ZAVODREN-673322 format. One record per residue: residue number from 1; x, y, z of N, C-alpha, C, O, CB in turn. Coordinates in nm, 4 decimals, decimal comma. Glycine has a CB too. Layout:
# ZAVODREN-673322
- NUM | X | Y | Z | X | Y | Z | X | Y | Z | X | Y | Z | X | Y | Z
...
//
This chain:
# ZAVODREN-673322
- 1 | -3,6144 | 36,3668 | -6,0488 | -3,7424 | 36,3804 | -5,9828 | -3,8137 | 36,5024 | -6,0379 | -3,7510 | 36,5994 | -6,0804 | -3,7252 | 36,3906 | -5,8301
- 2 | -3,9422 | 36,4960 | -6,0362 | -4,0183 | 36,6101 | -6,0848 | -4,0714 | 36,6889 | -5,9662 | -4,0840 | 36,6373 | -5,8552 | -4,1340 | 36,5647 | -6,1769
- 3 | -4,1019 | 36,8140 | -5,9924 | -4,1540 | 36,9009 | -5,8881 | -4,3062 | 36,9118 | -5,8951 | -4,3645 | 37,0087 | -5,8464 | -4,0912 | 37,0388 | -5,8989
- 4 | -4,3696 | 36,8122 | -5,9558 | -4,5142 | 36,8178 | -5,9666 | -4,5770 | 36,7877 | -5,8315 | -4,5371 | 36,6943 | -5,7619 | -4,5649 | 36,7196 | -6,0731
- 5 | -4,6737 | 36,8667 | -5,7966 | -4,7487 | 36,8407 | -5,6743 | -4,8858 | 36,7920 | -5,7143 | -4,9472 | 36,8437 | -5,8076 | -4,7580 | 36,9674 | -5,5837
- 6 | -4,9323 | 36,6937 | -5,6439 | -5,0638 | 36,6374 | -5,6724 | -5,1657 | 36,7007 | -5,5801 | -5,1622 | 36,6805 | -5,4587 | -5,0637 | 36,4835 | -5,6567
- 7 | -5,2546 | 36,7758 | -5,6371 | -5,3599 | 36,8404 | -5,5613 | -5,4842 | 36,7551 | -5,5753 | -5,5260 | 36,7219 | -5,6862 | -5,3850 | 36,9867 | -5,6098
- 8 | -5,5423 | 36,7201 | -5,4635 | -5,6621 | 36,6372 | -5,4667 | -5,7847 | 36,7240 | -5,4873 | -5,8028 | 36,8257 | -5,4203 | -5,6755 | 36,5552 | -5,3376
- 9 | -5,8659 | 36,6837 | -5,5779 | -5,9926 | 36,7519 | -5,5999 | -6,1044 | 36,6586 | -5,5586 | -6,0795 | 36,5432 | -5,5238 | -6,0085 | 36,7963 | -5,7479
- 10 | -6,2258 | 36,7067 | -5,5620 | -6,3410 | 36,6254 | -5,5253 | -6,3622 | 36,5081 | -5,6180 | -6,4293 | 36,4119 | -5,5808 | -6,4640 | 36,7094 | -5,5231
- 11 | -6,3065 | 36,5135 | -5,7380 | -6,3252 | 36,4056 | -5,8348 | -6,2168 | 36,3002 | -5,8242 | -6,2248 | 36,1967 | -5,8903 | -6,3285 | 36,4614 | -5,9751
- 12 | -6,1165 | 36,3243 | -5,7433 | -6,0006 | 36,2364 | -5,7333 | -6,0171 | 36,1283 | -5,6276 | -5,9280 | 36,0447 | -5,6128 | -5,8780 | 36,3172 | -5,7033
- 13 | -6,1272 | 36,1263 | -5,5536 | -6,1423 | 36,0391 | -5,4387 | -6,1929 | 35,9018 | -5,4789 | -6,2751 | 35,8889 | -5,5697 | -6,2358 | 36,1012 | -5,3380
- 14 | -6,1435 | 35,7993 | -5,4108 | -6,1954 | 35,6642 | -5,4293 | -6,3313 | 35,6546 | -5,3617 | -6,3616 | 35,7348 | -5,2733 | -6,0971 | 35,5575 | -5,3722
- 15 | -6,4137 | 35,5584 | -5,4014 | -6,5450 | 35,5437 | -5,3371 | -6,5305 | 35,5199 | -5,1877 | -6,4565 | 35,4308 | -5,1458 | -6,6236 | 35,4285 | -5,4008
- 16 | -6,5988 | 35,5968 | -5,1092 | -6,5945 | 35,5834 | -4,9651 | -6,4805 | 35,6552 | -4,8982 | -6,4768 | 35,6615 | -4,7753 | -6,5881 | 35,4429 | -4,9301
- 17 | -6,3879 | 35,7095 | -4,9731 | -6,2743 | 35,7795 | -4,9136 | -6,3206 | 35,9149 | -4,8623 | -6,3998 | 35,9833 | -4,9272 | -6,1588 | 35,7962 | -5,0162
- 18 | -6,2714 | 35,9525 | -4,7468 | -6,3161 | 36,0765 | -4,6849 | -6,2177 | 36,1895 | -4,7086 | -6,0961 | 36,1699 | -4,7063 | -6,3367 | 36,0565 | -4,5363
- 19 | -6,2720 | 36,3070 | -4,7313 | -6,1904 | 36,4277 | -4,7357 | -6,1880 | 36,4855 | -4,5953 | -6,2417 | 36,4269 | -4,5013 | -6,2456 | 36,5319 | -4,8399
- 20 | -6,1253 | 36,6003 | -4,5829 | -6,1287 | 36,6709 | -4,4556 | -6,2662 | 36,7333 | -4,4397 | -6,3080 | 36,8152 | -4,5215 | -6,0166 | 36,7790 | -4,4473
- 21 | -6,3357 | 36,6945 | -4,3349 | -6,4699 | 36,7454 | -4,3098 | -6,4717 | 36,8255 | -4,1812 | -6,3832 | 36,8139 | -4,0965 | -6,5716 | 36,6307 | -4,3029
- 22 | -6,5743 | 36,9062 | -4,1695 | -6,5914 | 36,9810 | -4,0452 | -6,6451 | 36,8870 | -3,9375 | -6,6859 | 36,7742 | -3,9655 | -6,6871 | 37,1026 | -4,0657
- 23 | -6,6441 | 36,9357 | -3,8155 | -6,6903 | 36,8546 | -3,7032 | -6,8379 | 36,8203 | -3,7198 | -6,8797 | 36,7088 | -3,6886 | -6,6671 | 36,9281 | -3,5698
- 24 | -6,9161 | 36,9144 | -3,7683 | -7,0589 | 36,8891 | -3,7866 | -7,0862 | 36,7784 | -3,8870 | -7,1749 | 36,6957 | -3,8658 | -7,1283 | 37,0154 | -3,8309
- 25 | -7,0105 | 36,7761 | -3,9961 | -7,0294 | 36,6713 | -4,0958 | -6,9865 | 36,5355 | -4,0413 | -7,0480 | 36,4339 | -4,0736 | -6,9512 | 36,7040 | -4,2230
- 26 | -6,8825 | 36,5325 | -3,9597 | -6,8373 | 36,4062 | -3,9015 | -6,9392 | 36,3546 | -3,8010 | -6,9679 | 36,2349 | -3,7973 | -6,7000 | 36,4235 | -3,8342
- 27 | -6,9945 | 36,4451 | -3,7185 | -7,0964 | 36,4043 | -3,6218 | -7,2197 | 36,3533 | -3,6948 | -7,2813 | 36,2555 | -3,6524 | -7,1336 | 36,5216 | -3,5283
- 28 | -7,2562 | 36,4194 | -3,8051 | -7,3700 | 36,3737 | -3,8839 | -7,3463 | 36,2325 | -3,9366 | -7,4387 | 36,1512 | -3,9377 | -7,3967 | 36,4701 | -4,0003
- 29 | -7,2247 | 36,2019 | -3,9801 | -7,1924 | 36,0669 | -4,0254 | -7,2077 | 35,9644 | -3,9140 | -7,2594 | 35,8551 | -3,9370 | -7,0509 | 36,0626 | -4,0801
- 30 | -7,1633 | 35,9987 | -3,7933 | -7,1784 | 35,9072 | -3,6800 | -7,3254 | 35,8893 | -3,6434 | -7,3677 | 35,7787 | -3,6097 | -7,0997 | 35,9587 | -3,5587
- 31 | -7,4035 | 35,9968 | -3,6497 | -7,5455 | 35,9875 | -3,6158 | -7,6186 | 35,9013 | -3,7192 | -7,7054 | 35,8219 | -3,6831 | -7,6094 | 36,1287 | -3,6080
- 32 | -7,5840 | 35,9165 | -3,8472 | -7,6448 | 35,8318 | -3,9512 | -7,6085 | 35,6856 | -3,9263 | -7,6943 | 35,5980 | -3,9361 | -7,5982 | 35,8760 | -4,0934
- 33 | -7,4820 | 35,6588 | -3,8943 | -7,4402 | 35,5221 | -3,8639 | -7,5132 | 35,4647 | -3,7439 | -7,5546 | 35,3487 | -3,7452 | -7,2915 | 35,5177 | -3,8394
- 34 | -7,5291 | 35,5464 | -3,6395 | -7,6016 | 35,5021 | -3,5213 | -7,7470 | 35,4719 | -3,5555 | -7,8025 | 35,3717 | -3,5103 | -7,5939 | 35,6079 | -3,4109
- 35 | -7,8088 | 35,5595 | -3,6360 | -7,9473 | 35,5367 | -3,6766 | -7,9630 | 35,4072 | -3,7550 | -8,0552 | 35,3296 | -3,7297 | -7,9972 | 35,6532 | -3,7596
- 36 | -7,8726 | 35,3837 | -3,8507 | -7,8788 | 35,2592 | -3,9276 | -7,8579 | 35,1370 | -3,8385 | -7,9265 | 35,0360 | -3,8544 | -7,7741 | 35,2607 | -4,0389
- 37 | -7,7634 | 35,1459 | -3,7448 | -7,7386 | 35,0335 | -3,6542 | -7,8612 | 35,0061 | -3,5670 | -7,8960 | 34,8902 | -3,5442 | -7,6157 | 35,0617 | -3,5656
- 38 | -7,9268 | 35,1119 | -3,5182 | -8,0466 | 35,0934 | -3,4367 | -8,1610 | 35,0336 | -3,5174 | -8,2333 | 34,9472 | -3,4679 | -8,0899 | 35,2259 | -3,3761
- 39 | -8,1782 | 35,0791 | -3,6419 | -8,2847 | 35,0243 | -3,7281 | -8,2590 | 34,8765 | -3,7565 | -8,3516 | 34,7955 | -3,7508 | -8,2939 | 35,1036 | -3,8616
- 40 | -8,1350 | 34,8409 | -3,7870 | -8,1036 | 34,7002 | -3,8139 | -8,1230 | 34,6141 | -3,6892 | -8,1692 | 34,5005 | -3,6995 | -7,9596 | 34,6866 | -3,8650
- 41 | -8,0884 | 34,6663 | -3,5720 | -8,1093 | 34,5923 | -3,4473 | -8,2576 | 34,5736 | -3,4199 | -8,3004 | 34,4647 | -3,3819 | -8,0428 | 34,6648 | -3,3297
- 42 | -8,3364 | 34,6791 | -3,4390 | -8,4809 | 34,6688 | -3,4174 | -8,5438 | 34,5696 | -3,5146 | -8,6329 | 34,4933 | -3,4773 | -8,5473 | 34,8064 | -3,4323
- 43 | -8,4965 | 34,5710 | -3,6412 | -8,5487 | 34,4758 | -3,7393 | -8,5151 | 34,3323 | -3,6991 | -8,5967 | 34,2421 | -3,7178 | -8,4921 | 34,5062 | -3,8791
- 44 | -8,3957 | 34,3106 | -3,6440 | -8,3577 | 34,1759 | -3,5994 | -8,4493 | 34,1275 | -3,4876 | -8,4959 | 34,0136 | -3,4905 | -8,2113 | 34,1741 | -3,5519
- 45 | -8,4754 | 34,2128 | -3,3897 | -8,5648 | 34,1737 | -3,2809 | -8,7072 | 34,1526 | -3,3322 | -8,7762 | 34,0614 | -3,2866 | -8,5636 | 34,2799 | -3,1699
- 46 | -8,7517 | 34,2356 | -3,4263 | -8,8866 | 34,2199 | -3,4820 | -8,8990 | 34,0877 | -3,5559 | -8,9966 | 34,0149 | -3,5375 | -8,9205 | 34,3365 | -3,5764
- 47 | -8,8002 | 34,0562 | -3,6399 | -8,8068 | 33,9322 | -3,7179 | -8,8001 | 33,8105 | -3,6264 | -8,8688 | 33,7113 | -3,6509 | -8,6928 | 33,9272 | -3,8212
- 48 | -8,7185 | 33,8164 | -3,5217 | -8,7047 | 33,7017 | -3,4320 | -8,8301 | 33,6783 | -3,3484 | -8,8559 | 33,5655 | -3,3064 | -8,5853 | 33,7216 | -3,3406
- 49 | -8,9080 | 33,7828 | -3,3238 | -9,0212 | 33,7686 | -3,2340 | -9,1578 | 33,7739 | -3,2985 | -9,2580 | 33,7787 | -3,2272 | -9,0142 | 33,8718 | -3,1333
- 50 | -9,1661 | 33,7732 | -3,4290 | -9,2950 | 33,7867 | -3,4939 | -9,3341 | 33,6578 | -3,5664 | -9,2499 | 33,5732 | -3,5966 | -9,2926 | 33,9037 | -3,5915
- 51 | -9,4626 | 33,6457 | -3,5931 | -9,5131 | 33,5337 | -3,6727 | -9,5438 | 33,5775 | -3,8157 | -9,5959 | 33,4983 | -3,8942 | -9,6388 | 33,4743 | -3,6078
- 52 | -9,5125 | 33,7019 | -3,8506 | -9,5395 | 33,7529 | -3,9840 | -9,4395 | 33,7031 | -4,0882 | -9,4649 | 33,7111 | -4,2084 | -9,5393 | 33,9029 | -3,9816
- 53 | -9,3260 | 33,6518 | -4,0415 | -9,2208 | 33,6051 | -4,1313 | -9,2261 | 33,4527 | -4,1351 | -9,2502 | 33,3882 | -4,0331 | -9,0794 | 33,6558 | -4,0854
- 54 | -9,2035 | 33,3959 | -4,2532 | -9,2013 | 33,2508 | -4,2684 | -9,0938 | 33,1939 | -4,1767 | -8,9772 | 33,2317 | -4,1878 | -9,1757 | 33,2099 | -4,4168
- 55 | -9,1304 | 33,1056 | -4,0883 | -9,0426 | 33,0597 | -3,9795 | -8,9090 | 33,0010 | -4,0254 | -8,8072 | 33,0326 | -3,9639 | -9,1145 | 32,9570 | -3,8985
- 56 | -8,9027 | 32,9168 | -4,1305 | -8,7709 | 32,8653 | -4,1710 | -8,6766 | 32,9718 | -4,2272 | -8,5565 | 32,9467 | -4,2376 | -8,7889 | 32,7574 | -4,2738
- 57 | -8,7268 | 33,0892 | -4,2635 | -8,6406 | 33,1936 | -4,3193 | -8,5822 | 33,2862 | -4,2128 | -8,5011 | 33,3730 | -4,2448 | -8,7181 | 33,2754 | -4,4195
- 58 | -8,6217 | 33,2693 | -4,0884 | -8,5754 | 33,3598 | -3,9830 | -8,4232 | 33,3536 | -3,9646 | -8,3613 | 33,4597 | -3,9566 | -8,6450 | 33,3260 | -3,8511
- 59 | -8,3592 | 33,2365 | -3,9573 | -8,2128 | 33,2368 | -3,9419 | -8,1407 | 33,3054 | -4,0581 | -8,0418 | 33,3754 | -4,0367 | -8,1623 | 33,0943 | -3,9286
- 60 | -8,1888 | 33,2860 | -4,1793 | -8,1262 | 33,3501 | -4,2952 | -8,1429 | 33,5011 | -4,2873 | -8,0491 | 33,5755 | -4,3161 | -8,1866 | 33,2964 | -4,4268
- 61 | -8,2601 | 33,5466 | -4,2489 | -8,2850 | 33,6906 | -4,2368 | -8,1966 | 33,7516 | -4,1280 | -8,1443 | 33,8617 | -4,1453 | -8,4339 | 33,7175 | -4,2058
- 62 | -8,1798 | 33,6813 | -4,0167 | -8,0945 | 33,7327 | -3,9089 | -7,9478 | 33,7379 | -3,9513 | -7,8757 | 33,8302 | -3,9133 | -8,1094 | 33,6459 | -3,7834
- 63 | -7,9035 | 33,6400 | -4,0293 | -7,7657 | 33,6417 | -4,0789 | -7,7450 | 33,7586 | -4,1739 | -7,6427 | 33,8268 | -4,1673 | -7,7315 | 33,5092 | -4,1493
- 64 | -7,8415 | 33,7823 | -4,2625 | -7,8307 | 33,8948 | -4,3564 | -7,8274 | 34,0275 | -4,2810 | -7,7477 | 34,1153 | -4,3138 | -7,9484 | 33,8936 | -4,4567
- 65 | -7,9126 | 34,0425 | -4,1810 | -7,9134 | 34,1666 | -4,1023 | -7,7838 | 34,1825 | -4,0218 | -7,7359 | 34,2946 | -4,0045 | -8,0348 | 34,1686 | -4,0073
- 66 | -7,7268 | 34,0728 | -3,9726 | -7,6008 | 34,0804 | -3,8995 | -7,4866 | 34,1245 | -3,9913 | -7,4026 | 34,2054 | -3,9518 | -7,5681 | 33,9447 | -3,8356
- 67 | -7,4838 | 34,0716 | -4,1131 | -7,3808 | 34,1118 | -4,2090 | -7,3975 | 34,2588 | -4,2460 | -7,2989 | 34,3314 | -4,2583 | -7,3867 | 34,0236 | -4,3357
- 68 | -7,5222 | 34,3027 | -4,2637 | -7,5468 | 34,4441 | -4,2930 | -7,5009 | 34,5325 | -4,1777 | -7,4442 | 34,6396 | -4,1995 | -7,6958 | 34,4678 | -4,3215
- 69 | -7,5256 | 34,4875 | -4,0549 | -7,4831 | 34,5668 | -3,9395 | -7,3308 | 34,5715 | -3,9299 | -7,2748 | 34,6751 | -3,8939 | -7,5424 | 34,5093 | -3,8100
- 70 | -7,2637 | 34,4620 | -3,9612 | -7,1171 | 34,4651 | -3,9631 | -7,0677 | 34,5651 | -4,0668 | -6,9716 | 34,6380 | -4,0421 | -7,0597 | 34,3246 | -3,9928
- 71 | -7,1329 | 34,5692 | -4,1829 | -7,0951 | 34,6660 | -4,2854 | -7,1140 | 34,8092 | -4,2387 | -7,0289 | 34,8945 | -4,2640 | -7,1752 | 34,6425 | -4,4111
- 72 | -7,2242 | 34,8362 | -4,1709 | -7,2491 | 34,9710 | -4,1180 | -7,1404 | 35,0096 | -4,0188 | -7,0901 | 35,1219 | -4,0231 | -7,3880 | 34,9787 | -4,0506
- 73 | -7,1037 | 34,9184 | -3,9299 | -7,0001 | 34,9493 | -3,8311 | -6,8645 | 34,9708 | -3,8972 | -6,7900 | 35,0606 | -3,8582 | -6,9903 | 34,8371 | -3,7278
- 74 | -6,8322 | 34,8890 | -3,9970 | -6,7035 | 34,9050 | -4,0645 | -6,6939 | 35,0383 | -4,1375 | -6,5893 | 35,1031 | -4,1337 | -6,6813 | 34,7910 | -4,1625
- 75 | -6,8002 | 35,0798 | -4,2032 | -6,7950 | 35,2020 | -4,2839 | -6,8110 | 35,3266 | -4,1990 | -6,7321 | 35,4203 | -4,2119 | -6,9025 | 35,1991 | -4,3909
- 76 | -6,9119 | 35,3299 | -4,1118 | -6,9438 | 35,4534 | -4,0408 | -6,8590 | 35,4762 | -3,9159 | -6,8322 | 35,5910 | -3,8804 | -7,0883 | 35,4530 | -4,0026
- 77 | -6,8162 | 35,3693 | -3,8486 | -6,7447 | 35,3874 | -3,7227 | -6,5957 | 35,3559 | -3,7352 | -6,5132 | 35,4269 | -3,6778 | -6,8066 | 35,3001 | -3,6154
- 78 | -6,5600 | 35,2515 | -3,8087 | -6,4186 | 35,2172 | -3,8242 | -6,3566 | 35,2808 | -3,9476 | -6,2351 | 35,2740 | -3,9663 | -6,4023 | 35,0672 | -3,8310
- 79 | -6,4384 | 35,3424 | -4,0319 | -6,3944 | 35,4145 | -4,1511 | -6,3116 | 35,3273 | -4,2449 | -6,2118 | 35,3727 | -4,3008 | -6,3141 | 35,5361 | -4,1109
- 80 | -6,3534 | 35,2023 | -4,2619 | -6,2900 | 35,1135 | -4,3593 | -6,3504 | 35,1471 | -4,4948 | -6,4703 | 35,1288 | -4,5156 | -6,3107 | 34,9606 | -4,3226
- 81 | -6,2690 | 35,1957 | -4,5862 | -6,3165 | 35,2352 | -4,7183 | -6,2358 | 35,1640 | -4,8247 | -6,1484 | 35,0828 | -4,7944 | -6,3077 | 35,3877 | -4,7368
- 82 | -6,2659 | 35,1950 | -4,9497 | -6,1947 | 35,1335 | -5,0614 | -6,0783 | 35,2185 | -5,1078 | -6,0182 | 35,1893 | -5,2112 | -6,2893 | 35,1091 | -5,1768
- 83 | -6,0456 | 35,3214 | -5,0348 | -5,9366 | 35,4107 | -5,0738 | -5,8012 | 35,3424 | -5,0673 | -5,7834 | 35,2457 | -4,9932 | -5,9357 | 35,5334 | -4,9856
- 84 | -5,7058 | 35,3924 | -5,1446 | -5,5733 | 35,3293 | -5,1459 | -5,4981 | 35,3427 | -5,0137 | -5,4076 | 35,2638 | -4,9867 | -5,4903 | 35,3889 | -5,2561
- 85 | -5,5335 | 35,4402 | -4,9313 | -5,4639 | 35,4555 | -4,8042 | -5,5205 | 35,3633 | -4,6960 | -5,4688 | 35,3614 | -4,5843 | -5,4717 | 35,5996 | -4,7581
- 86 | -5,6245 | 35,2878 | -4,7267 | -5,6848 | 35,1968 | -4,6295 | -5,6445 | 35,0522 | -4,6511 | -5,7034 | 34,9627 | -4,5906 | -5,8342 | 35,2080 | -4,6349
- 87 | -5,5464 | 35,0271 | -4,7352 | -5,5054 | 34,8901 | -4,7636 | -5,4575 | 34,8193 | -4,6372 | -5,4926 | 34,7036 | -4,6141 | -5,3953 | 34,8887 | -4,8694
- 88 | -5,3791 | 34,8866 | -4,5565 | -5,3293 | 34,8253 | -4,4326 | -5,4427 | 34,7947 | -4,3362 | -5,4400 | 34,6916 | -4,2689 | -5,2275 | 34,9169 | -4,3650
- 89 | -5,5418 | 34,8819 | -4,3281 | -5,6555 | 34,8569 | -4,2398 | -5,7336 | 34,7338 | -4,2854 | -5,7729 | 34,6513 | -4,2030 | -5,7479 | 34,9796 | -4,2350
- 90 | -5,7558 | 34,7213 | -4,4142 | -5,8297 | 34,6073 | -4,4669 | -5,7506 | 34,4783 | -4,4458 | -5,8083 | 34,3758 | -4,4094 | -5,8609 | 34,6275 | -4,6165
- 91 | -5,6193 | 34,4822 | -4,4683 | -5,5374 | 34,3631 | -4,4462 | -5,5345 | 34,3244 | -4,2980 | -5,5389 | 34,2058 | -4,2653 | -5,3947 | 34,3866 | -4,4973
- 92 | -5,5271 | 34,4220 | -4,2092 | -5,5296 | 34,3925 | -4,0654 | -5,6637 | 34,3320 | -4,0256 | -5,6685 | 34,2392 | -3,9448 | -5,5024 | 34,5202 | -3,9831
- 93 | -5,7725 | 34,3839 | -4,0818 | -5,9050 | 34,3286 | -4,0534 | -5,9156 | 34,1857 | -4,1055 | -5,9674 | 34,0986 | -4,0356 | -6,0148 | 34,4164 | -4,1161
- 94 | -5,8676 | 34,1604 | -4,2266 | -5,8715 | 34,0258 | -4,2836 | -5,7876 | 33,9284 | -4,2009 | -5,8300 | 33,8154 | -4,1771 | -5,8218 | 34,0280 | -4,4287
- 95 | -5,6688 | 33,9712 | -4,1569 | -5,5849 | 33,8847 | -4,0744 | -5,6524 | 33,8565 | -3,9403 | -5,6474 | 33,7435 | -3,8917 | -5,4469 | 33,9488 | -4,0521
- 96 | -5,7146 | 33,9561 | -3,8807 | -5,7861 | 33,9350 | -3,7550 | -5,9000 | 33,8357 | -3,7708 | -5,9204 | 33,7498 | -3,6849 | -5,8399 | 34,0667 | -3,7025
- 97 | -5,9746 | 33,8472 | -3,8809 | -6,0830 | 33,7514 | -3,9067 | -6,0282 | 33,6111 | -3,9278 | -6,0876 | 33,5141 | -3,8808 | -6,1649 | 33,7945 | -4,0291
- 98 | -5,9156 | 33,5989 | -3,9978 | -5,8531 | 33,4683 | -4,0182 | -5,8147 | 33,4058 | -3,8840 | -5,8401 | 33,2875 | -3,8615 | -5,7289 | 33,4814 | -4,1087
- 99 | -5,7546 | 33,4834 | -3,7960 | -5,7149 | 33,4315 | -3,6652 | -5,8367 | 33,3874 | -3,5857 | -5,8352 | 33,2811 | -3,5237 | -5,6361 | 33,5372 | -3,5869
- 100 | -5,9425 | 33,4685 | -3,5869 | -6,0638 | 33,4329 | -3,5124 | -6,1235 | 33,3043 | -3,5682 | -6,1599 | 33,2155 | -3,4911 | -6,1678 | 33,5475 | -3,5184
- 101 | -6,1345 | 33,2922 | -3,7007 | -6,1910 | 33,1706 | -3,7596 | -6,1026 | 33,0490 | -3,7323 | -6,1550 | 32,9398 | -3,7103 | -6,2097 | 33,1887 | -3,9106
- 102 | -5,9709 | 33,0648 | -3,7331 | -5,8825 | 32,9525 | -3,7010 | -5,8983 | 32,9089 | -3,5557 | -5,9033 | 32,7892 | -3,5271 | -5,7369 | 32,9901 | -3,7286
- 103 | -5,9063 | 33,0046 | -3,4643 | -5,9198 | 32,9699 | -3,3231 | -6,0547 | 32,9047 | -3,2965 | -6,0612 | 32,8004 | -3,2313 | -5,9029 | 33,0944 | -3,2351
- 104 | -6,1622 | 32,9647 | -3,3461 | -6,2959 | 32,9090 | -3,3219 | -6,3112 | 32,7753 | -3,3944 | -6,3584 | 32,6780 | -3,3355 | -6,4060 | 33,0082 | -3,3681
- 105 | -6,2718 | 32,7698 | -3,5216 | -6,2831 | 32,6448 | -3,5974 | -6,1967 | 32,5349 | -3,5393 | -6,2405 | 32,4201 | -3,5314 | -6,2455 | 32,6676 | -3,7420
- 106 | -6,0740 | 32,5672 | -3,4982 | -5,9870 | 32,4683 | -3,4366 | -6,0424 | 32,4172 | -3,3050 | -6,0320 | 32,2983 | -3,2747 | -5,8501 | 32,5263 | -3,4148
- 107 | -6,1013 | 32,5066 | -3,2268 | -6,1605 | 32,4657 | -3,0995 | -6,2777 | 32,3713 | -3,1218 | -6,2889 | 32,2690 | -3,0542 | -6,2060 | 32,5879 | -3,0199
- 108 | -6,3656 | 32,4054 | -3,2168 | -6,4805 | 32,3187 | -3,2461 | -6,4325 | 32,1848 | -3,3006 | -6,4876 | 32,0805 | -3,2651 | -6,5763 | 32,3866 | -3,3473
- 109 | -6,3313 | 32,1861 | -3,3857 | -6,2773 | 32,0629 | -3,4424 | -6,2182 | 31,9731 | -3,3326 | -6,2445 | 31,8529 | -3,3302 | -6,1700 | 32,0955 | -3,5481
- 110 | -6,1397 | 32,0305 | -3,2431 | -6,0801 | 31,9529 | -3,1348 | -6,1876 | 31,8982 | -3,0418 | -6,1819 | 31,7816 | -3,0027 | -5,9807 | 32,0386 | -3,0559
- 111 | -6,2852 | 31,9804 | -3,0061 | -6,3915 | 31,9337 | -2,9169 | -6,4735 | 31,8234 | -2,9813 | -6,5142 | 31,7290 | -2,9137 | -6,4824 | 32,0494 | -2,8773
- 112 | -6,4986 | 31,8343 | -3,1131 | -6,5718 | 31,7292 | -3,1823 | -6,4958 | 31,5982 | -3,1839 | -6,5553 | 31,4924 | -3,1637 | -6,6026 | 31,7717 | -3,3233
- 113 | -6,3646 | 31,6030 | -3,2076 | -6,2846 | 31,4811 | -3,2070 | -6,2724 | 31,4226 | -3,0660 | -6,2744 | 31,3007 | -3,0495 | -6,1458 | 31,5092 | -3,2643
- 114 | -6,2600 | 31,5065 | -2,9665 | -6,2562 | 31,4558 | -2,8297 | -6,3875 | 31,3886 | -2,7928 | -6,3880 | 31,2843 | -2,7275 | -6,2257 | 31,5689 | -2,7315
- 115 | -6,4985 | 31,4477 | -2,8344 | -6,6282 | 31,3896 | -2,8042 | -6,6439 | 31,2542 | -2,8727 | -6,7020 | 31,1624 | -2,8148 | -6,7403 | 31,4842 | -2,8471
- 116 | -6,5931 | 31,2405 | -2,9944 | -6,6079 | 31,1151 | -3,0681 | -6,5098 | 31,0085 | -3,0213 | -6,5417 | 30,8899 | -3,0299 | -6,5894 | 31,1397 | -3,2161
- 117 | -6,3926 | 31,0454 | -2,9724 | -6,2873 | 30,9492 | -2,9429 | -6,2673 | 30,9187 | -2,7946 | -6,1942 | 30,8256 | -2,7608 | -6,1605 | 30,9986 | -2,9988
- 118 | -6,3291 | 30,9933 | -2,7075 | -6,3134 | 30,9672 | -2,5643 | -6,4236 | 30,8733 | -2,5175 | -6,5389 | 30,8889 | -2,5576 | -6,3161 | 31,0992 | -2,4830
- 119 | -6,3903 | 30,7771 | -2,4342 | -6,4957 | 30,6902 | -2,3815 | -6,5779 | 30,7660 | -2,2772 | -6,5304 | 30,8644 | -2,2204 | -6,4350 | 30,5611 | -2,3198
- 120 | -6,6990 | 30,7214 | -2,2522 | -6,7808 | 30,7865 | -2,1487 | -6,7121 | 30,7781 | -2,0123 | -6,6315 | 30,6883 | -1,9883 | -6,9211 | 30,7215 | -2,1414
- 121 | -6,7438 | 30,8701 | -1,9255 | -6,6777 | 30,8789 | -1,7942 | -6,7033 | 30,7557 | -1,7083 | -6,6174 | 30,7200 | -1,6278 | -6,7248 | 31,0032 | -1,7200
- 122 | -6,8183 | 30,6889 | -1,7221 | -6,8453 | 30,5719 | -1,6374 | -6,7557 | 30,4544 | -1,6754 | -6,7370 | 30,3636 | -1,5945 | -6,9930 | 30,5308 | -1,6484
- 123 | -6,7001 | 30,4539 | -1,7956 | -6,6060 | 30,3497 | -1,8323 | -6,4664 | 30,3813 | -1,7791 | -6,3896 | 30,2897 | -1,7497 | -6,6024 | 30,3325 | -1,9840
- 124 | -6,4332 | 30,5077 | -1,7664 | -6,3017 | 30,5461 | -1,7160 | -6,2972 | 30,5296 | -1,5639 | -6,2037 | 30,4702 | -1,5103 | -6,2682 | 30,6921 | -1,7558
- 125 | -6,3974 | 30,5816 | -1,4957 | -6,4022 | 30,5768 | -1,3499 | -6,5339 | 30,5142 | -1,3089 | -6,6347 | 30,5840 | -1,2974 | -6,3857 | 30,7187 | -1,2873
- 126 | -6,5348 | 30,3813 | -1,2864 | -6,6620 | 30,3184 | -1,2433 | -6,7064 | 30,3750 | -1,1088 | -6,6252 | 30,4043 | -1,0212 | -6,6468 | 30,1635 | -1,2332
- 127 | -6,8365 | 30,3891 | -1,0958 | -6,8923 | 30,4447 | -0,9716 | -6,8864 | 30,3385 | -0,8623 | -6,9102 | 30,2205 | -0,8878 | -7,0394 | 30,4940 | -0,9926
- 128 | -6,8542 | 30,3818 | -0,7394 | -6,8507 | 30,2913 | -0,6252 | -6,9910 | 30,2727 | -0,5697 | -7,0723 | 30,3652 | -0,5678 | -6,7559 | 30,3445 | -0,5160
- 129 | -7,0165 | 30,1537 | -0,5256 | -7,1482 | 30,1267 | -0,4668 | -7,1354 | 30,0919 | -0,3218 | -7,2358 | 30,0660 | -0,2554 | -7,2191 | 30,0143 | -0,5404
//
């Protein structure tokens, strides 16, 4: 084994990886994240309620703003970065998304098949007169 110690410098960091910061710098990061989240939320409400935007593009614009807001929350509040020490966090997030999509997709799939394959209720239980 070697006795080399690895000293991290400012140039050694992966994109988005955080060093040790003071409390003021951390609070500033949270305030910037909050500001971005508020701006994206206000833009979503503006786009949904205005006639200035081409009407068929509104759902696409809202989806883009929602994805941007998810990115802001992941980076500024959950501190998900591209650093090598965040691999477990990213894998846990990916697994959680997989579970959510399986549960929601499976539920929609089952409900769709039940709707297509079940007879109407009046055929199962005729109404008494």
